[in-house]
Structure formats: C-alpha cells, structure tokens
N, C-alpha and C positions, 0 to 999 in steps of 0.2 A: 535860598540864595546865599546865605551866610556860609553854609557848608561848601558850596561851590567855590566861593572866594577863599575859604580856608585851604582847600586842596590846591587851588591855583597858586596861592602865596607860598605854600609849602613846596610846590614844584619849582617855583622861581628861586626859593632859598637853596634847595638842593642843587640847582643849576649853577650856583655861584661857587661851589666847592673847589673845583679845579682851578679856576681863576684866582681865588683867594690864596691858594697855596702857591701858585706861580708868582704872585705879587709879593710873597713873603721875603724875608731877609735871606742873605747868603748863609750857607752852612747847614741848611735843613736837609733831611733825608726822608724818604717815604716812611720809614719805620718810626723816626722820631716825631714827625708831624702826625702820623696816624695814631701813635700811642697817646700823645698829649691831647689831641682832639677827642679821643674816645674817653679818656679819663674825665675831662671836663664835661663833655656832652653826655656821656653815659650816666655819670652821677647826677647831673641836672635832670636828665630825662627820667631816670628812676624816681627821683624825688617828686617831680611833678606828676608823673603817671600814677604812682602809688597813692598820692593824695586824691587824684581824680577817681581811682578805683575805690578808695575808701568812701568817697562821696556817693558813688554809684551804689555801694552796699548799704549805705544809710537810707537811700531813696527806695531801695527794694529789700526791706528787712525780711520778707517772707522767702526770698530766693536763697536757697541753700547752695553754697559754692561747692564745686567738685572736691573730692578728697585729694589731698596732696600726697600722691603716691610716687613711686620711682619713675614711672613713665613720663608724667608731666614735668617732673624736676629735670630729667635728662633732656627732654625736648626744649625746655626753657634754657638750659645750659648750652645746648647745641646752637640755639639762635645767638647767644652771646659770643660763643666761639667764632661763629661765622661772621658776625658783625665786626669782631676784632680782626679777623683775617682780611676782611674787605678793605680796611684802611690802607695798609701798606701796598696791597695789590693795585688798588685804584690809583694811588699816588705814583706808583711805579709806572703805570700806564701813561699818566699825564706827563711825567718827567721824560719819558722816552718818545712819545708820539704827539704830545700836545693835548690841550684840554678838549678841543672840539672832537677830534677823532676818538680819543679814549672814552669820553663820556658816552658818545653814541654807540660805540662797541659794547660798553658795559650795559647800557640800557637795552640795546638790541638783543644781546645774548641772554639777559636775565629772564625775561618772560618765556623765551624759547626753551631754555634749560629747565625752568620751573615746570613747564608743561610736559617736557620729556620725562622729568623725574616723577611727576604725578602719574603719567602713563605707566612708567616702570613699576611704581608702587601699587597701583590699583588695577592695571591691565584694562583700563577703560580707553577705548580708541577715541582720539580727538576728532573734531569735525574736519571736513574737507577745507573749509575756510581757514581754520587754524593751521592746518598742514601747509596750505598755500602761503599763508603769512609767515610761517616758520621758514619755508624754503626761501622766500624773498629776504627775510631778515638775515638768514645765514649767508646768502649770496652777497648781501650788502657788506657784512662783516668781512667776507673773503676779499671783496674788491677794495675795501679800506686797508686790509692787510697787505695787498699787493701794490697799492699805489696811493695810500692815504696821505702821505706827506707831499710837500711841495716839490721835493727832489726825488720822488720815486717811492719804492716800497717802504711801508711802515716798519719800524723796528719790531722783530718777532717777539722779543722778550716783553716789550711794551704791550703788544697785542695779547700775549698770554696773560699778562697782568690784568688787563681790562676784562678779558673773558673769565679769568679766575674770580674777579670781583663780581661779575654777573653770576657765576656759579654759586658763590657764597650766598647771594640773595635768593637764588633758586631754592636752596636748602631752607633758608629762613622762611620763605613764603609757604613751603609745604609743611614745615614744622608748626608754624603759627596757625595755619589752616586747621590742622588736627587739634590743636589746643582749643581753638574757638569752637570747633565742632563738639568738643567734649564739655563745653559750657563754661570755659574760663572767661573772665571779664577781659575785654580787649586791652584796657589800660594796665591790668595786672600782667598780661603777656608782654606788652611793650616795655613796661617798667622792669620786669625780670631780665629781659634782653639787655637793656641799658646797664643795669646793675652788674650783671655778669661780665659784660664787655669792659666796663670801667675797671673792675677788679683784675681781670686778666691783663689789660693794658698797663695797669699800674706796675705789674711785675716786670714789664720791659723797661720802665723808666731808668733804673740804675745802669742799664747797659747801652743807652743811647746818649748822644751828645745833645744837651739841651742849652748850650750857650746862646743860641739864637733867641731863646725866650727872654733874655735880658734886654734885648733891643725893643723899643716901643712898638716898632712894626711887627716884630715877632709875637709879642704879647697880644697885640690887637688881632693878628691873624688867628692865634690859638683860641681866643675868646669868641671870635666870629664863627670859626669852624665848629667849635664845641657847642656854644649856646644857640646860635642862629640856625646853623645847618643841621644840627642834630636835635637838641632839646626842643626848641620852638617849632622847627619844621615837622618833627615827628608827632608832636602833640596836635598841631593843626591838622596834619594829614589824618591821624587816627580819629580825631573828632569829626572831621569832614566826612569820612567814610560812613559814619552812622546816619547821614542825612541825604546821601545820593546813591544812585544805582552804581553797580560795578562798571557799566558801560560809560557813564558820565565820568567816573573817577579815572578810568583807563584813558579816556580822551584827554582829560585835564592834565594827566601826568606827562603828556607829550610836551608840555611847556618846559620840562626839565632839560631835555637835550637841545631844544630850541634856544633856551637861555644860555646854556653852556657853549653852544656853537657860536652864537652871536657875540658873546663875551670873548671867546677865543679869537675870533676874527677882528673885532673892533677894538678891544682893549689890549690884547696880547700881540696883535699883528700876525696871527697864524695864517698860513696859506695852504690851500689844498690843490693837488694835481687834478686834472680832468677826471682821471680814474677814481680819485678819492671823492670828488663831487658826485660822480655817478654812484659810488657806493653809498654815500649819504642818502641820495634820492631813493635808491632801491630799498635800503634799510628802513627809511622813513615810510615808504609805501607799505612795507610789512608791518610796521608798528600801527599804522592807521587801520590795516585789515584786522590786526589783533583787537583793536578797540571796537571795530564794527562787529567782530565775532562775539565779543562780550555783550554787545547790544542785542544781538540776535539770539543769545542764549537764554532760554527760559526753562522753567520746570523746577525739578527738585534741586536741592543743594548739591547732590552728587553729580547731577548733570552739569550744573554750573562749574563745578570743580574740574570736570573733565574737559570742558570746552573753553574755559575762561581762566587761564593762568594768571591774568592780571586782575586788579591792579595792585601794585605795591611799590613803595619808593625804592628806587635803585640807589640813589645817593644816601649814604648812611653815616 
C-alpha cells in the first residue's frame, strides 16, 4: 500500500510543474526556469539517490555491481542530457499552449515514442493492444494540435516543444531499461541522471537572466520545482516501483495529467475548445489502453519490454 501511495504522490507532484511555473514571477523564460530547476533538483536527486544506492549496497554485500565501462557511462550521461533538454522544451510548450494541453501532449507522446524507439532498437513487434493505444494517443495529440486552445489551433511551436519533451523521456526510458537489465542499481541510475543534468544545466546559468530569482515568489517557485517535483517526486516514484507491478504503476501515473489539467482549468483559468476536449478524451483513452496493455503483459523481461513501454515519469 505504501508503494502505491508513493507513486500516486509522485504523480501528483509531477502534475504541479506547469502550474507552478505559470504562477511564477514576470521575467522568466523556459530556459532560465528549466536550468535553475534542474540545478537544484538534479543535485538534490543525485545526493538522495546515491545515499539510497549506498544503503542498498550495504544490505547486499555479496552482490557484485557491474563493471563501470564506457557503455553504461555513456547511457547514464545520455539520460542526463535528455533530462536537461526536457526542461526548456516542456516549459516552452506550457508557455505557448497552456499547462493542460502541453502536459497531456507530453505524457501522451512519451510512452508512444518510447515504444517505437524500443521497437526500432530491438525489432520486437508490439502487441495489437499497444498499437491501438498508440494510434489513439497519436490521434489525440493531433486533435489537440488542431484545436487545443480556446480560440482554435494550438501553437505549433508549443506542440513541438511538448512532443520534444516526450521524446526526451522516450530516450531516457530506453536507456535506463538497458542499464537496469545490465544489473545496475535503480537509485544509482537515477542519481547519475540527476547529477549529469545538474552539471549540464549549471553551464547555462551564466547565459540566462536570473533576476526573477531575487523575488520571494521566484525563489519559492525554483525550490518547489527543484526539490518537490524532481528530487522528492523521483525518489518516491523510484522507490514505489520496487513494490508494485508495471500495470499498477502505469495506471497510477495517469494521476499526473489529471492533476495538470485540473490545475490548468481551475487555478489558471485555461479553457479548451470542443476539438481540444475531444483530443483530451481520445488521448486519455489511449493512455488507459496502454495501462491495460501493461496489465496483460506477462512472461519474460524481453516480452514486457516489447509490450509495455510504461511506466516512467514524464514530468522531470
């Protein structure tokens, strides 16, 4: 039960990301908010995750960790690069098209792209249910793009930003899957991602305007985005995954877009056109089918990888 609660709380925290940024002070940009968020959150995530990984190693002294070769180092660095790219892409989407639309597009595209990337890398054909869910999710994203806003079509640059954010997590999901399959501790993998992303984001700080950090509301936003929606949320999500099935986790992560959409409508006063609402419903149906697909997926790890591209946290 505690693992279920942990994943649900993590999903709710992830879902506050776009609204938190929208409620921030004037003068912010997607790049500046993303860089600050990742420096704070990535460093805190790395610290907590590495401590937990060390605790795991103490509990299992007989377990020999994999050799630190070029391949795992490159894969860990790749996850950090993608997490870094996710930040400005996601905030670009929310700035152009609102929190509700952009979050759902990112969440809808991420598992679809992850499954397609897995298929391209392994040549394992996904199940019919997954293909149906993918078609629905893609159609939902298209409808949102054509009429996601209250006044017509969504901004194409914002849609591309949200899809790009989803694509970055598709790469993360596949890279981390391979690291875990090779025997790496889950908290080591997550910690390395946070450390690399924090280091890369720190390089961008001299080139962005950080004047908004001097305002109390700006500092509060940065701390919430970094500590709550990255460090705490990722630790809870990662810990929770160890005690539930992939199907349960996939279903619980649907709380993320629900939270984002509700906050966008109730707190930020966002409105959707009828076509946008239809897109949300179609995409939501696809996400539910993805969760059901993971529930029906049994057998070897390879089979689960081919049929179950979820779960993983989209907000990062």
